[in-house]
C-alpha positions in Angstrom: 0.0 0.0 0.0 1.4 3.4 -0.9 2.4 5.6 2.0 0.9 8.9 3.1 -2.7 7.9 2.6 -5.2 8.8 5.3 -9.0 8.7 5.6 -9.1 12.3 6.6 -9.6 15.5 4.7 -6.0 16.3 5.4 -5.2 13.0 3.7 -7.2 14.2 0.6 -5.1 17.3 0.5 -1.9 15.2 1.0 -2.7 13.0 -1.9 -3.1 16.0 -4.1 0.2 17.4 -2.9 2.0 14.1 -3.3 0.5 13.7 -6.7 1.8 17.1 -7.7 5.2 16.4 -6.4 5.4 13.1 -8.2 4.3 14.9 -11.3 7.1 17.4 -11.0 9.7 14.7 -10.4 8.6 12.5 -13.3 7.3 15.0 -15.8 4.9 13.8 -18.5 5.8 14.3 -22.2 5.8 17.7 -23.6 3.9 16.4 -26.7 0.4 15.2 -26.6 -0.1 11.8 -25.0 -1.8 10.7 -28.3 1.7 10.5 -29.8 2.2 7.4 -27.6 5.5 8.5 -25.9 6.3 9.6 -22.4 9.8 10.7 -21.5 11.1 8.6 -24.3 9.1 5.6 -23.1 7.0 4.1 -25.9 6.2 0.6 -24.6 3.0 -0.2 -26.5 -0.3 -0.7 -24.7 -1.3 -4.3 -24.2 -4.3 -5.5 -26.2 -7.7 -5.3 -24.6 -6.3 -4.7 -21.1 -6.8 -1.8 -18.7 -6.0 -3.8 -15.5 -4.1 -2.0 -12.8 -4.3 1.0 -10.6 -4.6 4.4 -12.3 -4.3 8.0 -11.0 -5.2 11.2 -12.6 -2.2 13.1 -13.9 -2.8 16.2 -16.1 -0.1 17.0 -18.6 2.3 19.6 -17.2 1.6 23.2 -18.0 -1.9 22.4 -19.1 -3.6 24.7 -16.4 -6.3 22.1 -15.8 -6.9 22.8 -12.1 -10.6 22.5 -12.8 -10.3 18.7 -13.0 -10.3 18.7 -9.2 -14.0 19.7 -9.2 -15.6 19.9 -12.6 -15.3 18.7 -16.2 -14.3 21.8 -18.1 -13.1 25.3 -17.5 -16.3 26.8 -18.8 -19.6 25.6 -17.3 -22.1 23.6 -19.3 -25.1 25.2 -20.9 -28.1 24.3 -18.7 -31.8 24.1 -19.4 -34.1 26.3 -17.3 -34.9 23.2 -15.1 -31.2 22.6 -14.4 -30.5 26.3 -13.9 -33.1 26.4 -11.1 -31.6 23.2 -9.5 -28.1 24.6 -9.7 -29.1 27.8 -7.8 -30.3 25.5 -5.0 -26.9 23.9 -4.7 -24.5 24.9 -1.9 -21.2 23.4 -2.9 -18.3 23.5 -0.4 -15.7 23.3 -3.1 -15.7 27.0 -4.1 -15.3 28.2 -0.5 -18.6 29.9 -0.3 -20.1 27.1 1.8 -18.5 25.0 4.5 -19.0 21.5 5.6 -21.6 22.9 8.0 -23.6 24.8 5.4 -23.2 22.7 2.3 -26.1 20.6 0.9 -23.8 18.5 -1.2 -25.4 15.0 -0.9 -22.0 13.2 -1.1 -20.8 15.1 2.0 -24.1 15.5 4.0 -25.6 12.0 3.3 -22.6 9.9 2.1 -24.5 9.3 -1.1 -22.5 7.6 -3.9 -20.9 10.2 -6.1 -22.3 9.0 -9.5 -20.6 9.3 -12.9 -18.7 11.4 -13.8 -18.4 13.0 -10.4 -16.5 10.0 -9.0 -13.5 11.1 -11.0 -13.2 14.4 -9.2 -12.3 12.8 -5.9 -8.5 12.8 -5.7 -8.0 9.1 -5.3 -7.0 6.3 -7.7 -9.1 3.5 -9.2 -8.4 0.0 -10.4 -9.7 -2.1 -13.3 -10.3 -5.8 -12.6 -11.4 -8.1 -15.4 -13.8 -11.0 -15.0 -15.1 -13.4 -17.7 -18.4 -11.5 -18.1 -17.6 -8.0 -16.8 -15.0 -5.4 -15.9 -15.0 -4.1 -12.4 -13.9 -0.5 -11.6 -12.9 -0.2 -7.9 -12.7 3.4 -6.8 -10.7 4.0 -3.7 -13.1 6.7 -2.7 -15.7 5.2 -0.3 -15.2 1.7 -1.6 -17.3 2.6 -4.7 -17.6 -0.3 -7.2 -18.9 -0.3 -10.8 -19.7 -3.4 -12.8 -19.4 -2.9 -16.5 -21.0 -5.9 -18.4 -18.9 -7.1 -21.3 -20.9 -10.2 -22.3 -22.7 -8.5 -25.1 -25.9 -7.6 -23.2 -27.6 -4.2 -23.9 -28.6 -1.7 -21.3 -32.1 -2.7 -20.2 -34.9 -0.5 -21.7 -36.2 0.3 -18.3 -33.2 -0.1 -16.0 -33.4 0.4 -12.2 -32.4 4.0 -11.4 -29.0 3.8 -9.6 -26.4 6.3 -8.3 -23.8 4.8 -10.6 -26.2 3.7 -13.4 -26.1 0.5 -15.4 -23.0 0.1 -17.6 -22.1 -2.1 -20.6 -18.8 -2.0 -22.4 -17.0 -3.2 -25.5 -13.6 -2.7 -27.2 -13.0 -0.6 -30.3 -9.7 -1.7 -31.8 -7.0 -3.0 -29.5 -6.8 -0.3 -26.9 -10.0 1.7 -26.5 -12.7 0.5 -24.0 -16.0 2.1 -24.6 -18.5 2.2 -21.7 -22.2 3.1 -22.1 -24.1 4.0 -19.0 -27.7 4.9 -18.4 -30.3 4.3 -15.7 -29.1 7.0 -13.2 -31.2 8.4 -10.5 -31.2 12.2 -10.2 -29.7 12.5 -6.7 -25.9 13.0 -7.4 -24.4 16.2 -8.9 -22.5 16.0 -12.2 -19.5 17.6 -10.4 -18.5 19.2 -7.1 -20.0 22.6 -8.1 -23.6 21.4 -8.0 -24.4 21.1 -11.7 -27.5 18.7 -11.6 -28.6 15.9 -13.9 -31.9 14.1 -14.3 -32.7 10.4 -14.7 -32.3 10.9 -18.4 -28.6 11.2 -18.1 -26.6 9.1 -20.6 -22.8 8.9 -20.2 -20.3 7.5 -22.7 -16.7 6.9 -21.5 -13.9 6.0 -23.9 -10.9 4.7 -22.0 -8.0 4.9 -24.5 -4.8 3.3 -23.4 -2.2 5.4 -25.2 0.8 3.2 -24.2 1.7 0.9 -21.3 1.7 3.7 -18.7 -0.8 6.3 -19.9 -4.5 6.4 -20.5 -6.9 9.1 -21.8 -10.5 9.1 -20.8 -13.0 10.9 -23.0 -16.4 11.5 -21.4 -19.6 12.6 -23.1 -22.7 13.5 -21.0 -26.2 13.9 -22.6 -29.3 14.8 -20.7 -32.2 16.4 -22.5 -33.8 17.6 -19.3 -30.6 19.2 -17.8 -28.1 19.9 -20.6 -28.8 22.1 -23.7 -26.1 20.2 -25.6 -23.7 17.3 -24.7 -21.0 18.2 -22.2 -17.7 16.6 -23.1 -14.2 16.4 -21.5 -11.0 14.5 -21.5 -9.0 13.3 -18.4 -5.5 11.9 -18.3 -4.2 9.1 -16.1 -1.0 7.3 -15.3 -0.6 3.6 -14.4 0.7 3.1 -10.8 1.9 -0.5 -10.9 3.3 -0.4 -7.3 0.1 1.1 -5.7 -2.6 -0.8 -3.9 -6.0 0.8 -3.1 -6.4 2.0 0.5 -9.5 2.6 2.6 -11.2 5.9 2.1 -14.6 6.2 3.7 -17.2 9.0 3.6 -17.7 8.3 7.3 -14.1 9.3 8.0 -13.2 11.8 10.7 -12.9 14.7 8.3 -16.7 15.0 8.4 -18.7 16.5 11.3 -21.6 14.0 11.7 -23.5 16.4 14.0 -24.4 18.3 10.9 -25.6 15.4 8.9 -29.1 15.5 7.5 -31.5 13.1 9.1 
């Protein structure tokens, strides 16, 4: 298990600091990762394989600090329904609200974060393959997703879940495409309070650029909440020597006396 990990909010900050330090010590390539090289390393990606622990690592100099809390530098274009819902949100991420005054359901109720919000928590995740599905184990709050790879479609009337129902398939040798629907409308799309409805449809394209680097393209469509699809790209690095730790929403960084009943 990697050192320096804690289940406290200080641990969250520490992970970000350590990640930044590691980034500075082992700088990513100056060229785009799509060129398939990193610091002279060009070991090709294995075929149909994402297994391992991955951690977000933005390209140096990219000024992508927004990836800690939202999908893009500019906010999405919202429908009137979503605009009204967004005005009700009291996110703690921007500093305007504290843990005592926020109404963020992830913090006040320990609700699962949903997709794509789960990627804004500064913790790694791991892919595990099984014969009929691929599991994504997120270190944050023991969150688990099962992505079915046995050819089944998403049900026409799926149960409405925090993390949705996901099916996946490979495009070419190195791109894993995940289609997810059947979300409930409880989570936010990000840590700023942008809402979504139960019509949310998310497509993730995990593209392994080479052995050690992966790009994740995300597209969100929601006719009730988003005027047009909201898209983004995140960057990840393989951490072969890491093991997932235990991070719980019920950790001591939260004041349970303020939890909603």
